[in-house]
C-alpha positions as CSV (number, residue, x, y, z in Angstrom):
1,M,14.7,-6.7,-2.6
2,I,15.0,-9.9,-1.0
3,N,12.1,-12.2,-0.4
4,V,12.0,-14.7,2.3
5,T,9.3,-17.2,3.1
6,P,7.7,-17.1,6.6
7,E,9.8,-19.9,7.9
8,E,13.0,-18.3,6.7
9,A,11.8,-15.2,8.3
10,Q,11.2,-16.9,11.7
11,E,14.8,-18.1,11.3
12,L,16.3,-14.8,10.9
13,I,14.1,-13.4,14.0
14,K,15.4,-16.3,16.0
15,K,19.0,-14.8,15.0
16,G,18.2,-11.4,16.2
17,A,16.5,-9.8,13.1
18,T,14.0,-7.1,13.9
19,V,10.5,-7.3,12.8
20,L,9.1,-4.4,11.3
21,D,5.3,-4.5,10.7
22,V,4.1,-1.8,8.1
23,R,0.5,-2.3,8.5
24,T,-2.1,0.1,10.0
25,K,-2.4,0.2,13.8
26,E,-5.9,-1.4,13.7
27,E,-4.3,-4.4,11.7
28,Y,-1.6,-4.7,14.0
29,A,-3.9,-4.9,17.1
30,E,-5.8,-7.7,15.3
31,G,-2.7,-9.8,15.6
32,H,1.2,-9.4,15.0
33,I,4.5,-11.2,15.2
34,E,5.9,-11.1,18.8
35,N,8.1,-8.1,19.5
36,A,7.3,-6.3,16.1
37,T,7.9,-2.6,15.7
38,N,4.7,-1.2,14.0
39,I,5.2,1.7,11.5
40,D,2.3,2.2,9.3
41,F,3.3,2.3,5.8
42,Y,0.5,4.8,5.0
43,E,1.7,7.5,7.5
44,P,3.2,10.5,6.1
45,T,6.0,10.3,8.4
46,L,7.0,6.8,7.3
47,E,10.5,7.9,5.7
48,E,11.3,9.9,8.7
49,K,10.4,7.1,11.0
50,L,12.4,4.6,8.9
51,K,15.3,7.1,9.2
52,E,15.4,6.8,13.0
53,L,16.1,3.2,12.6
54,D,19.6,1.4,12.9
55,K,20.5,1.0,9.1
56,T,23.0,-1.7,10.1
57,K,20.7,-4.0,11.7
58,Q,18.8,-6.9,9.9
59,Y,15.1,-6.3,9.5
60,V,12.2,-8.6,8.5
61,V,9.4,-6.5,7.0
62,H,6.0,-7.7,6.5
63,C,2.4,-6.5,6.1
64,K,-0.9,-8.3,5.4
65,S,0.1,-9.7,2.2
66,G,3.4,-8.5,0.9
67,G,2.7,-5.4,-1.3
68,R,3.2,-2.6,1.2
69,S,6.2,-4.3,2.8
70,S,8.0,-4.9,-0.4
71,K,7.6,-1.2,-1.2
72,A,9.0,-0.4,2.3
73,V,12.0,-2.8,1.7
74,D,12.7,-1.0,-1.4
75,L,12.6,2.4,0.3
76,M,14.8,1.1,3.1
77,G,17.3,0.2,0.5
78,Q,17.1,3.9,-0.9
79,L,17.7,5.1,2.5
80,G,20.9,2.8,3.0
81,F,19.7,0.1,4.9
82,T,22.3,-3.1,4.5
83,S,19.7,-5.9,5.4
84,A,16.0,-5.7,5.0
85,C,13.9,-8.6,3.6
86,N,10.4,-8.9,2.8
87,V,8.1,-11.7,4.2
88,S,6.7,-13.3,0.9
89,G,2.7,-13.4,1.5
90,G,3.0,-11.3,4.7
91,I,1.4,-12.0,7.9
92,T,-1.3,-14.0,6.0
93,S,1.3,-16.5,4.9
94,W,2.8,-16.3,8.2
95,E,-0.5,-17.5,10.1
96,E,-1.3,-20.1,7.2
97,K,1.9,-21.5,8.2
98,G,0.8,-21.9,12.0
99,L,3.5,-19.5,13.0
100,P,2.8,-17.6,16.2
101,V,1.2,-14.4,16.7
102,V,0.2,-12.0,19.6
103,K,-3.3,-11.1,19.9
């Protein structure tokens, strides 16, 4: 699994990476990275929803602090995704760095 800093994640996003937010819908509604796709890690359909995504695209995955997203990135690797990375510290770290969120 690849971990990236919030700043590295922002650069990947600028280059076209897809943001995957694996927090709950309630957490997502409180503030998220612009254009992030929300797939709740706790949903029983998580694996099926991930399988619907394009495995050849680059993904930047985050949750609140990095726990759920690191597990999601591991799962994505098992499902054959070629480029998925975890944002170290999650959205908490992203916001601490002063990076933008949509509320």
